[in-house]
C-alpha positions in Angstrom: 59.8 -16.8 44.5 57.8 -19.8 44.1 59.9 -23.3 44.7 61.0 -24.3 41.4 62.3 -27.8 43.0 59.6 -29.6 42.6 58.8 -28.9 38.3 62.4 -30.7 37.7 61.8 -34.1 37.4 63.8 -36.4 35.3 60.8 -36.2 32.8 60.1 -33.0 33.2 56.3 -32.4 33.2 54.8 -30.3 30.2 55.1 -26.2 30.9 53.2 -23.4 29.2 55.6 -20.1 28.8 53.3 -17.4 28.9 54.3 -13.6 28.7 52.1 -10.9 29.6 52.9 -7.5 27.9 51.7 -4.0 27.1 49.9 -5.0 23.9 49.5 -9.0 24.2 49.3 -12.2 25.9 52.1 -14.8 24.3 51.1 -18.4 24.5 54.4 -21.1 23.6 54.4 -25.2 24.9 57.6 -27.1 24.0 58.0 -30.5 24.7 61.4 -33.3 23.1 60.8 -35.4 20.3 63.0 -38.9 20.6 66.1 -37.9 19.6 66.3 -34.5 22.3 65.1 -32.4 19.4 62.5 -29.3 20.4 59.2 -29.2 19.1 56.6 -26.5 18.7 53.3 -28.4 20.0 51.7 -24.9 20.4 51.4 -21.5 20.3 48.7 -18.7 20.5 48.8 -14.8 20.9 46.1 -12.7 21.9 46.3 -8.6 21.7 45.4 -6.9 25.0 44.1 -3.1 24.4 46.4 -0.2 25.6 46.2 0.8 29.5 45.2 -3.0 31.1 49.2 -3.4 30.9 51.1 -0.2 32.1 55.0 -0.5 32.4 54.2 -3.8 33.7 51.5 -3.3 36.4 48.1 -5.5 36.0 45.6 -2.0 35.5 42.5 -4.2 34.2 42.8 -7.7 36.4 39.9 -8.8 34.4 40.2 -8.3 31.2 43.9 -9.3 31.2 42.5 -12.6 32.9 39.9 -13.3 30.2 42.5 -12.6 27.4 44.8 -15.1 29.1 41.6 -17.4 29.4 40.9 -16.9 25.3 44.7 -17.2 24.1 44.7 -20.9 26.4 41.8 -21.4 24.8 42.7 -20.5 20.9 46.5 -22.6 21.4 44.2 -26.0 22.2 46.7 -27.2 25.1 45.7 -29.1 28.1 48.5 -28.5 30.1 48.2 -26.4 33.1 51.5 -25.6 34.6 52.7 -22.5 33.9 55.9 -20.4 33.7 55.4 -16.8 33.6 57.7 -13.6 34.3 58.0 -10.2 35.3 59.4 -7.2 33.9 63.2 -6.3 34.8 62.0 -3.2 36.4 60.1 -5.4 38.6 62.9 -7.1 40.0 65.7 -6.4 41.5 68.8 -8.6 41.2 72.3 -9.1 42.8 75.2 -11.3 42.9 76.8 -12.2 46.2 79.4 -14.5 46.9 79.0 -17.0 50.0 80.7 -19.6 51.2 81.1 -23.2 49.8 79.9 -25.9 51.1 76.8 -24.8 52.6 73.6 -26.5 52.7 70.3 -25.1 50.9 68.9 -24.1 54.7 72.3 -22.7 55.6 72.1 -20.8 52.0 68.9 -18.8 52.7 69.5 -18.2 56.0 72.7 -16.5 54.8 70.9 -14.8 51.5 68.1 -13.7 53.9 70.8 -11.5 56.1 72.5 -10.6 52.8 69.5 -9.6 50.7 68.7 -7.2 54.0 71.6 -4.7 52.4 70.6 -4.7 48.6 66.4 -4.5 49.0 64.8 -1.1 49.9 62.0 -2.8 51.5 61.2 -5.0 54.3 61.6 -8.5 53.8 57.8 -9.3 54.9 57.1 -7.1 51.4 59.3 -9.1 49.0 59.2 -12.2 47.3 62.9 -13.8 47.2 64.8 -16.2 45.6 67.9 -17.6 44.9 70.3 -20.2 42.7 73.7 -20.6 42.7 75.5 -19.9 39.7 78.8 -21.9 40.5 82.0 -21.4 42.2 83.1 -18.0 42.5 85.9 -16.6 39.7 87.5 -14.5 42.4 87.9 -16.4 45.6 88.6 -20.0 45.8 86.0 -22.3 47.8 83.2 -19.9 47.6 80.1 -19.9 45.5 78.5 -16.9 43.1 74.4 -16.1 44.2 72.7 -14.8 41.7 69.6 -13.2 44.3 66.3 -12.1 43.0 63.4 -9.8 45.1 60.0 -8.6 44.2 57.4 -7.3 45.7 54.5 -9.5 46.6 52.1 -7.9 45.2 53.8 -7.8 41.5 54.5 -11.7 42.4 50.7 -12.2 43.4 49.3 -10.5 40.0 50.8 -13.2 37.8 49.7 -15.9 39.5 46.3 -14.2 40.2 46.1 -13.9 36.3 47.2 -18.0 35.9 44.7 -18.9 38.3 42.0 -16.8 37.1 42.9 -18.8 33.6 42.8 -22.1 35.2 46.2 -22.9 35.3 48.8 -23.5 38.2 52.4 -20.7 37.7 55.2 -22.6 38.8 57.5 -20.5 38.1 58.1 -16.9 37.9 61.2 -15.6 36.2 62.8 -12.0 34.4 61.6 -11.3 31.3 65.0 -10.2 29.9 66.1 -13.6 31.2 63.8 -15.8 29.3 64.1 -13.4 26.0 68.5 -14.2 27.3 68.1 -18.0 27.3 65.6 -18.3 24.2 68.6 -16.2 22.1 71.1 -18.3 23.4 70.1 -21.4 21.8 70.1 -19.2 18.2 73.7 -17.9 19.0 74.8 -21.5 19.5 73.8 -22.2 15.7 75.8 -19.3 14.5 79.9 -20.1 13.5 81.6 -21.8 15.9 78.9 -22.3 18.3 78.8 -18.3 19.1 81.5 -18.6 21.4 83.0 -15.3 21.7 80.2 -13.4 19.0 78.8 -10.3 20.5 75.3 -10.1 20.0 73.2 -6.7 20.2 69.8 -7.9 21.3 67.0 -5.4 20.6 63.3 -6.8 21.9 60.7 -3.8 20.0 57.4 -4.2 22.1 54.7 -1.7 22.0 56.3 1.5 24.1 59.8 0.1 24.7 63.1 -1.0 23.2 64.6 -3.8 25.5 68.4 -3.7 24.7 71.1 -6.7 25.8 74.4 -7.2 24.4 75.3 -10.9 24.7 79.0 -12.8 24.9 79.6 -16.7 25.7 76.1 -16.0 28.2 77.3 -13.0 29.8 75.1 -9.7 29.4 77.4 -7.2 29.0 75.3 -4.3 29.0 71.6 -3.9 29.0 69.3 -0.8 28.5 65.9 0.3 27.7 64.9 2.9 25.2 61.1 4.9 25.0 60.3 3.7 21.2 57.9 0.9 20.0 55.7 -0.7 17.3 52.7 1.7 19.0 54.5 4.3 17.3 53.3 3.2 14.0 50.1 3.2 15.3 49.9 6.4 16.2 51.9 7.9 12.7 48.7 5.2 11.2 45.7 7.3 13.1 46.9 10.9 12.2 48.0 10.2 8.2 44.4 8.7 7.6 42.0 9.8 10.5 41.4 5.8 11.8 40.9 5.4 15.3 44.3 3.6 17.6 42.2 0.2 17.1 41.1 0.4 13.8 44.4 1.1 12.7 45.9 -1.7 15.2 43.8 -3.7 13.0 44.8 -2.3 9.3 48.6 -2.4 11.0 48.1 -6.2 11.9 46.2 -7.5 8.9 47.8 -5.4 6.1 44.9 -3.9 5.1 46.2 -0.2 5.0 46.1 2.4 1.8 48.4 2.4 -1.5 50.8 5.0 -0.4 51.3 3.5 3.6 54.4 2.1 2.2 56.1 4.9 0.9 54.5 7.9 3.2 54.4 5.6 6.1 56.1 2.5 7.1 59.2 3.9 5.1 60.0 6.7 7.5 59.2 5.0 10.3 61.6 1.7 10.1 64.5 4.6 9.3 63.7 6.2 12.6 63.5 2.9 14.1 67.1 2.4 12.5 68.3 5.5 13.6 67.1 4.5 17.3 69.0 1.2 17.1 71.5 3.3 15.6 71.7 5.0 18.5 71.4 2.9 21.4 74.3 0.6 19.5 76.4 4.4 20.1 75.5 4.5 23.6 77.1 1.2 24.0 80.2 1.9 22.3 80.5 5.6 24.3 79.9 3.9 27.7 82.1 0.8 27.4 85.3 -0.4 25.9 83.8 -2.1 23.3 83.7 -0.7 19.5 82.0 -3.2 17.8 78.9 -5.7 17.9 79.6 -9.3 15.6 75.6 -9.3 15.4 72.3 -7.3 15.9 69.0 -9.7 16.4 65.6 -8.0 16.6 62.6 -9.5 18.0 59.1 -8.1 19.5 55.8 -7.3 17.3 57.9 -4.8 15.2 61.0 -6.9 13.9 59.2 -8.2 11.1 58.5 -4.9 9.9 59.5 -4.8 5.8 63.2 -3.3 5.5 63.7 -3.0 9.2 66.7 -5.5 8.9 68.2 -3.6 5.9 67.8 0.1 7.3 69.6 -1.3 10.5 72.3 -2.8 8.6 72.4 0.1 6.8 72.5 2.5 9.3 75.3 0.7 11.5 77.1 -1.3 9.0 76.3 -4.6 11.3 74.8 -7.6 10.2 71.3 -7.4 11.0 68.8 -10.5 11.9 65.2 -11.0 12.6 65.0 -13.1 15.5 62.9 -16.5 15.0 63.0 -18.7 18.4 61.7 -21.1 16.8 64.5 -21.7 14.5 65.7 -25.3 13.7 62.9 -27.0 15.9 60.2 -29.6 14.8 56.8 -27.4 14.0 54.0 -29.7 15.7 51.4 -30.8 13.8 48.8 -27.8 15.8 50.9 -25.2 14.7 50.0 -23.1 11.7 53.3 -22.4 10.4 52.8 -19.8 7.8 50.8 -17.7 10.3 53.9 -18.5 13.0 56.8 -17.2 10.6 55.0 -13.8 10.9 54.8 -13.7 14.1 57.7 -15.6 15.4 59.8 -12.7 16.6 56.9 -11.7 18.7 57.1 -15.1 20.8 61.0 -14.9 22.2 60.1 -14.3 25.7 57.2 -16.5 25.9 59.4 -19.3 24.2 62.2 -18.9 27.0 59.6 -19.4 29.4 58.8 -22.8 27.8 62.5 -23.6 27.5 62.3 -24.2 31.2 60.7 -27.2 31.2 63.9 -28.7 30.3 66.4 -26.7 32.8 67.3 -29.3 35.1 
């Protein structure tokens, strides 16, 4: 989609990870210290109003571009290069097997001719990219290649948002891949470096919860479900008569009536735990698997009080809130207290920022 070659020099150039979801824009910038340890240099989050981004489509370009400008200013960064992502629904991916030993140019020609079979649009209308994953697991001498394609206007929308904020888009990724990259680092901190460990990752956004089951870096299963944090906002509106904007602000600031916890929050957390349990059951009934080792929850609603306990109780699997910055040094420009509260929201933007170090 965008040439990545120029990005990867021996000292990787500074890079922002910018995640634009339906409810907010999140920015992360990472570095490494002298010992090679990751350092969180900057992070910032800026809310978006409902309807500005719908199903990954930019409906209100100027408003979102202004929010991107605000998040850059808020973070204090001077870095211009940015990695962004498209939702999985906007990207067609396909693994193919090709003969080994081809030059980059030969690979490109071969990929284009293969892509015609899998992409339901004319190749003139799509941005196409590919990467060689490694030797083919099934045929000696061949290589496994991942093709990714997206409609040009989807890619151009993301590029345009970055450019309107004075940034230079150098990587366009897929949101689920970026989330997976950040999660893989955390799985490696589990006992036995996470080998053969099965993790069900739930990213709970405003309107959608995406589930990926990971083992040894492979995705065994993925699925999206229509539930998210916006439902809690609607319940607050219904219970107390606030406007949607007021309810969202009060939810973020914890500025709600005394009975909120018992009459609104707890029933919502229980219903979310049930949704997670249902999604896991669906995975078990449609695959050969019957258990997972851990449930990881990320996204804006992951830190709701009592959620991990409710999920463990409902599913009998250990449930953990994802902190993508776990084990990193925290730079002086980051407000740590606030970061701990918002950390689960930064999973995808953290994965995008990690692209800086992928050789």
